[in-house]
C-alpha positions as a Markdown table, in Angstrom:
| # | Residue | x | y | z |
|---|---|---|---|---|
| 1 | Met | -58.1 | 47.5 | -12.7 |
| 2 | Pro | -60.0 | 44.9 | -14.4 |
| 3 | Tyr | -60.4 | 41.1 | -13.1 |
| 4 | Gly | -61.1 | 38.2 | -15.1 |
| 5 | Gly | -61.5 | 40.0 | -18.5 |
| 6 | Gly | -64.5 | 37.9 | -19.5 |
| 7 | Gly | -67.2 | 39.4 | -17.7 |
| 8 | Pro | -68.1 | 39.4 | -13.8 |
| 9 | Leu | -66.4 | 36.7 | -12.0 |
| 10 | Ser | -67.9 | 34.7 | -9.2 |
| 11 | Asn | -66.5 | 35.1 | -5.5 |
| 12 | Ala | -65.0 | 31.5 | -6.0 |
| 13 | Arg | -62.9 | 32.9 | -8.9 |
| 14 | Leu | -62.3 | 36.4 | -7.0 |
| 15 | Leu | -61.1 | 34.8 | -4.0 |
| 16 | Phe | -58.7 | 31.8 | -5.4 |
| 17 | Asp | -57.4 | 34.0 | -8.4 |
| 18 | Tyr | -57.2 | 37.5 | -6.7 |
| 19 | Gly | -57.7 | 36.9 | -2.9 |
| 20 | Phe | -60.9 | 39.2 | -2.4 |
| 21 | Cys | -64.6 | 38.5 | -3.1 |
| 22 | Leu | -67.9 | 40.5 | -3.0 |
| 23 | Pro | -70.8 | 41.1 | -0.7 |
| 24 | Asp | -74.0 | 39.6 | -2.3 |
| 25 | Asn | -72.1 | 38.8 | -5.6 |
| 26 | Arg | -74.6 | 38.8 | -8.3 |
| 27 | Ala | -72.1 | 36.8 | -10.7 |
| 28 | Asp | -72.0 | 33.9 | -8.2 |
| 29 | Asp | -72.8 | 30.4 | -9.5 |
| 30 | Val | -72.2 | 26.4 | -8.4 |
| 31 | Ala | -71.0 | 23.6 | -10.5 |
| 32 | Leu | -73.6 | 20.7 | -10.4 |
| 33 | Pro | -72.3 | 17.5 | -11.5 |
| 34 | Leu | -75.1 | 15.3 | -13.0 |
| 35 | Asp | -74.9 | 11.5 | -13.3 |
| 36 | Cys | -77.0 | 8.8 | -14.0 |
| 37 | Asp | -77.3 | 6.6 | -10.8 |
| 38 | Gly | -79.8 | 4.3 | -11.4 |
| 39 | Asp | -82.1 | 5.7 | -8.5 |
| 40 | Gln | -83.8 | 8.1 | -11.0 |
| 41 | Ala | -86.6 | 6.0 | -12.4 |
| 42 | Ala | -89.5 | 8.1 | -13.8 |
| 43 | Ala | -92.1 | 6.1 | -11.6 |
| 44 | Pro | -92.4 | 3.0 | -9.4 |
| 45 | Pro | -93.1 | 0.0 | -11.1 |
| 46 | Pro | -96.3 | -2.0 | -10.7 |
| 47 | Pro | -96.2 | -4.6 | -8.3 |
| 48 | Asp | -96.6 | -7.2 | -10.8 |
| 49 | Ala | -94.6 | -5.9 | -13.3 |
| 50 | Pro | -91.5 | -7.9 | -14.4 |
| 51 | Pro | -88.0 | -7.4 | -13.0 |
| 52 | Pro | -86.0 | -4.5 | -14.5 |
| 53 | Pro | -83.6 | -5.0 | -17.3 |
| 54 | Ser | -79.5 | -5.4 | -16.0 |
| 55 | Ala | -78.3 | -2.1 | -15.0 |
| 56 | Ser | -75.2 | -2.5 | -17.1 |
| 57 | Arg | -77.0 | -2.7 | -20.0 |
| 58 | Val | -79.3 | 0.4 | -18.9 |
| 59 | Gln | -76.1 | 2.3 | -17.9 |
| 60 | Leu | -74.6 | 1.7 | -21.1 |
| 61 | Gln | -77.5 | 2.7 | -23.5 |
| 62 | Gln | -77.7 | 6.3 | -21.2 |
| 63 | Arg | -74.0 | 6.7 | -21.9 |
| 64 | Ser | -74.6 | 6.1 | -25.2 |
| 65 | Leu | -77.7 | 8.6 | -25.5 |
| 66 | Leu | -75.7 | 11.3 | -23.5 |
| 67 | His | -72.7 | 11.0 | -25.7 |
| 68 | Ala | -74.6 | 11.5 | -28.8 |
| 69 | Leu | -76.1 | 14.7 | -27.2 |
| 70 | Arg | -72.8 | 15.7 | -25.8 |
| 71 | Leu | -74.0 | 15.9 | -22.3 |
| 72 | Asp | -71.1 | 13.6 | -21.3 |
| 73 | Gly | -67.7 | 15.0 | -20.4 |
| 74 | Ala | -67.7 | 18.4 | -19.6 |
| 75 | Gly | -71.4 | 18.7 | -20.2 |
| 76 | Ala | -72.0 | 16.3 | -17.1 |
| 77 | Thr | -71.5 | 19.4 | -14.8 |
| 78 | Ala | -74.0 | 22.2 | -15.1 |
| 79 | Arg | -73.4 | 26.0 | -13.9 |
| 80 | Leu | -76.0 | 26.7 | -12.0 |
| 81 | Pro | -76.6 | 30.9 | -11.5 |
| 82 | Arg | -78.3 | 33.0 | -9.0 |
| 83 | Arg | -81.9 | 33.1 | -9.7 |
| 84 | Ser | -82.8 | 36.2 | -10.4 |
| 85 | Arg | -85.8 | 36.8 | -7.9 |
| 86 | Pro | -87.1 | 35.3 | -4.4 |
| 87 | Ser | -88.0 | 31.6 | -4.5 |
| 88 | Thr | -91.5 | 31.1 | -3.9 |
| 89 | Arg | -92.6 | 28.0 | -1.7 |
| 90 | Gly | -95.4 | 25.8 | -2.2 |
| 91 | Gly | -97.0 | 25.5 | -5.6 |
| 92 | Gly | -98.1 | 29.2 | -5.9 |
| 93 | Glu | -96.2 | 30.9 | -8.8 |
| 94 | Gly | -94.0 | 27.9 | -9.6 |
| 95 | Gly | -97.0 | 25.8 | -10.2 |
| 96 | Ala | -98.4 | 28.0 | -12.3 |
| 97 | Ala | -95.0 | 28.4 | -14.3 |
| 98 | Ala | -95.1 | 24.5 | -14.5 |
| 99 | Ala | -98.6 | 24.5 | -15.7 |
| 100 | Asp | -97.4 | 27.0 | -18.5 |
| 101 | Gly | -94.8 | 25.1 | -19.4 |
| 102 | Ala | -96.8 | 21.8 | -19.8 |
| 103 | Lys | -99.0 | 23.6 | -22.5 |
| 104 | Gly | -95.5 | 24.1 | -24.4 |
| 105 | Gly | -95.9 | 27.8 | -24.6 |
| 106 | Ala | -93.0 | 29.9 | -26.5 |
| 107 | Ala | -93.9 | 32.9 | -24.8 |
| 108 | Ala | -94.0 | 31.4 | -21.6 |
| 109 | Gly | -90.6 | 29.6 | -21.9 |
| 110 | Ala | -89.1 | 33.1 | -23.2 |
| 111 | Ala | -90.4 | 34.9 | -20.4 |
| 112 | Glu | -89.1 | 32.6 | -17.7 |
| 113 | Gly | -85.7 | 32.2 | -19.4 |
| 114 | Glu | -85.4 | 36.0 | -19.6 |
| 115 | Arg | -86.3 | 36.2 | -15.8 |
| 116 | Gly | -83.4 | 33.6 | -15.1 |
| 117 | Glu | -86.4 | 31.4 | -13.5 |
| 118 | Leu | -85.2 | 28.2 | -15.6 |
| 119 | Pro | -82.2 | 26.1 | -14.6 |
| 120 | Pro | -80.0 | 25.2 | -17.6 |
| 121 | Arg | -81.3 | 23.2 | -20.5 |
| 122 | Gln | -78.6 | 20.7 | -20.2 |
| 123 | Ala | -79.3 | 19.8 | -16.6 |
| 124 | Leu | -83.1 | 19.2 | -17.6 |
| 125 | Leu | -82.0 | 17.1 | -20.7 |
| 126 | Phe | -79.4 | 15.2 | -18.8 |
| 127 | Gly | -82.3 | 14.4 | -16.5 |
| 128 | Leu | -84.9 | 13.6 | -19.1 |
| 129 | Val | -82.1 | 10.9 | -20.5 |
| 130 | Cys | -81.6 | 9.4 | -16.9 |
| 131 | Thr | -85.2 | 8.5 | -16.6 |
| 132 | Leu | -85.8 | 7.0 | -19.8 |
| 133 | Ala | -87.0 | 3.8 | -20.0 |
| 134 | Glu | -84.6 | 0.9 | -22.0 |
| 135 | Ala | -86.6 | 0.7 | -24.8 |
| 136 | Glu | -86.9 | 4.7 | -25.2 |
| 137 | Leu | -83.3 | 4.7 | -24.6 |
| 138 | Ala | -82.7 | 2.5 | -27.3 |
| 139 | Ala | -84.9 | 4.0 | -30.0 |
| 140 | Ala | -83.8 | 7.6 | -29.2 |
| 141 | Ala | -80.0 | 6.3 | -29.7 |
| 142 | Ala | -81.1 | 4.5 | -32.7 |
| 143 | Ser | -82.7 | 7.5 | -34.0 |
| 144 | Leu | -79.7 | 9.8 | -33.6 |
| 145 | Ala | -77.2 | 7.7 | -35.2 |
| 146 | Gln | -79.8 | 7.2 | -38.1 |
| 147 | Glu | -79.5 | 3.8 | -37.8 |
| 148 | Ala | -82.0 | 1.5 | -39.7 |
| 149 | Pro | -83.8 | -1.3 | -37.5 |
| 150 | Thr | -82.9 | -4.9 | -37.8 |
| 151 | Gly | -84.5 | -6.4 | -40.7 |
| 152 | Gly | -85.2 | -3.3 | -42.8 |
| 153 | Gly | -87.8 | -0.9 | -42.2 |
| 154 | Pro | -87.9 | 2.9 | -41.8 |
| 155 | Arg | -85.3 | 4.8 | -39.5 |
| 156 | Pro | -86.8 | 5.9 | -36.3 |
| 157 | Ala | -88.0 | 9.3 | -36.2 |
| 158 | Leu | -86.2 | 11.8 | -33.7 |
| 159 | Pro | -87.8 | 11.6 | -30.1 |
| 160 | Ala | -90.2 | 14.9 | -29.8 |
| 161 | Trp | -88.7 | 15.8 | -26.5 |
| 162 | Leu | -85.4 | 17.1 | -28.6 |
| 163 | Gly | -87.9 | 19.5 | -29.8 |
| 164 | Trp | -89.4 | 20.9 | -26.6 |
| 165 | Ser | -89.0 | 24.2 | -25.4 |
| 166 | Asp | -87.1 | 24.9 | -22.2 |
| 167 | Ala | -90.5 | 25.8 | -20.2 |
| 168 | Gln | -91.4 | 22.2 | -21.6 |
| 169 | Leu | -88.6 | 20.6 | -20.3 |
| 170 | Ala | -89.0 | 22.0 | -17.0 |
| 171 | Ala | -92.6 | 20.8 | -16.7 |
| 172 | His | -91.3 | 17.3 | -17.3 |
| 173 | Val | -91.7 | 15.8 | -13.8 |
| 174 | Pro | -89.2 | 13.1 | -14.1 |
| 175 | Ser | -86.3 | 15.8 | -15.3 |
| 176 | Val | -87.2 | 17.9 | -12.1 |
| 177 | Arg | -87.3 | 15.2 | -9.9 |
| 178 | Phe | -84.0 | 13.9 | -11.3 |
| 179 | Leu | -82.7 | 17.5 | -10.9 |
| 180 | Arg | -83.8 | 17.9 | -7.4 |
| 181 | Ala | -82.4 | 14.9 | -6.2 |
| 182 | Ala | -78.8 | 16.0 | -7.8 |
| 183 | Leu | -79.4 | 19.2 | -5.6 |
| 184 | Val | -80.0 | 17.3 | -2.4 |
| 185 | Arg | -76.7 | 15.3 | -3.2 |
| 186 | Arg | -74.7 | 18.5 | -4.1 |
| 187 | Glu | -75.9 | 19.9 | -0.7 |
| 188 | His | -75.0 | 17.3 | 1.3 |
| 189 | Glu | -71.2 | 17.6 | -0.3 |
| 190 | Tyr | -70.5 | 20.5 | 2.3 |
| 191 | Ala | -70.0 | 19.9 | 6.2 |
| 192 | Ser | -72.3 | 22.6 | 7.6 |
| 193 | Pro | -75.8 | 23.4 | 6.4 |
| 194 | Leu | -76.8 | 26.9 | 4.9 |
| 195 | Glu | -78.4 | 27.9 | 8.1 |
| 196 | Ala | -75.0 | 27.3 | 10.2 |
| 197 | Asp | -73.3 | 29.5 | 7.9 |
| 198 | Glu | -76.1 | 32.1 | 7.8 |
| 199 | Ala | -75.9 | 32.3 | 11.5 |
| 200 | Ala | -71.8 | 32.6 | 11.5 |
| 201 | Ala | -72.2 | 35.6 | 8.7 |
| 202 | Glu | -74.8 | 37.2 | 11.0 |
| 203 | Ala | -72.3 | 36.7 | 14.1 |
| 204 | Ala | -69.3 | 38.2 | 11.8 |
| 205 | Ala | -71.7 | 41.3 | 10.8 |
| 206 | Glu | -72.4 | 42.2 | 14.4 |
| 207 | Ala | -68.5 | 41.9 | 15.5 |
| 208 | Arg | -67.8 | 44.0 | 12.7 |
| 209 | Gln | -70.1 | 47.0 | 14.0 |
| 210 | Arg | -69.2 | 46.3 | 17.7 |
| 211 | Arg | -65.3 | 46.3 | 16.6 |
| 212 | His | -64.5 | 43.3 | 18.5 |
| 213 | Asp | -61.7 | 41.1 | 18.6 |
| 214 | Thr | -63.8 | 38.1 | 17.3 |
| 215 | Glu | -64.1 | 39.4 | 13.8 |
| 216 | Leu | -63.4 | 36.9 | 11.2 |
| 217 | Pro | -60.1 | 37.5 | 9.3 |
| 218 | Pro | -60.5 | 38.3 | 6.0 |
| 219 | Arg | -60.1 | 35.1 | 4.1 |
| 220 | Glu | -61.9 | 33.6 | 6.4 |
| 221 | Ala | -64.9 | 36.0 | 5.8 |
| 222 | Cys | -64.4 | 35.7 | 1.9 |
| 223 | Ala | -64.6 | 31.7 | 2.1 |
| 224 | Leu | -67.9 | 32.0 | 4.4 |
| 225 | Glu | -69.2 | 34.4 | 1.6 |
| 226 | Val | -68.2 | 31.8 | -1.0 |
| 227 | Arg | -70.1 | 28.9 | 0.5 |
| 228 | Leu | -72.8 | 31.1 | 1.5 |
| 229 | Gly | -73.4 | 32.1 | -1.9 |
| 230 | Glu | -73.2 | 28.6 | -3.4 |
| 231 | Lys | -75.5 | 26.8 | -1.0 |
| 232 | Arg | -78.3 | 29.7 | -1.2 |
| 233 | Ile | -78.2 | 29.2 | -5.4 |
| 234 | Leu | -78.5 | 25.3 | -4.5 |
| 235 | Arg | -81.2 | 25.9 | -1.8 |
| 236 | Gly | -83.1 | 28.6 | -4.4 |
| 237 | Trp | -83.1 | 25.9 | -7.1 |
| 238 | Arg | -84.1 | 23.2 | -4.7 |
| 239 | Glu | -86.9 | 25.3 | -3.8 |
| 240 | Trp | -87.8 | 25.8 | -7.3 |
| 241 | Ala | -87.9 | 21.9 | -7.9 |
| 242 | Glu | -90.1 | 21.3 | -5.1 |
| 243 | Ala | -92.7 | 24.3 | -6.0 |
| 244 | Arg | -92.7 | 22.2 | -9.3 |
| 245 | Leu | -93.5 | 18.7 | -8.0 |
| 246 | Ser | -95.7 | 20.1 | -5.5 |
| 247 | Gly | -98.0 | 21.7 | -7.8 |
| 248 | Pro | -101.0 | 20.7 | -9.5 |
| 249 | Glu | -99.4 | 20.1 | -12.9 |
| 250 | Glu | -97.1 | 17.0 | -11.6 |
| 251 | Ala | -98.0 | 14.7 | -14.9 |
| 252 | Ser | -95.3 | 13.4 | -17.4 |
| 253 | His | -95.7 | 14.7 | -21.0 |
| 254 | Asp | -97.3 | 11.9 | -23.3 |
| 255 | Glu | -94.9 | 12.3 | -25.7 |
| 256 | Leu | -92.6 | 9.9 | -24.0 |
């Protein structure tokens, strides 16, 4: 019997639409809301820097640019898939991947994309917009709208980052830092941490083996499986971001 009809379904869809779930469902994903909250500066300003501009003006420019890039509305929520392999801690393989991305290698970007090692482009591009300075926001919005500057003159060129590959976006430190902050906020929405659910799942598995009366009811067991899948996805991508941020290639692209 087919379920869904459009391909494999996540455990959340299977549970809420059909009343069952699958152990270790490879089709699991999780929604990640994206929002420019004003706390995602690309770098702290120097002590002698002038006071920042009005937050409301910057937010209006961010919204305008996100709308031009079609990243607002439904585009403000990214669907994060399961990673294709176990995450690496520290600056090892993730750091090497960041170095490849910083060099702009198209082959490196394609290889990472095939392994599912890059988050959705939409999330990285959203983070880049949220970390642009006010002047960069205005210039990018004007170039996308094909507006001539006041007083005449040539139209501004399109920003270089629009042509970046996924690997280049994934090597842009402010975007990765933004993504990590969004992942942490999403993890904090759960009432319990991942470790607590893993302990509950282990206890339930032991109860099944020993045929104890403490075994979880099927629907509760499925709800636990859904939470585990979502939290593991969030944790995996957070570790991916932290590995990149802790690597030796933590530097912004000069194009910005």
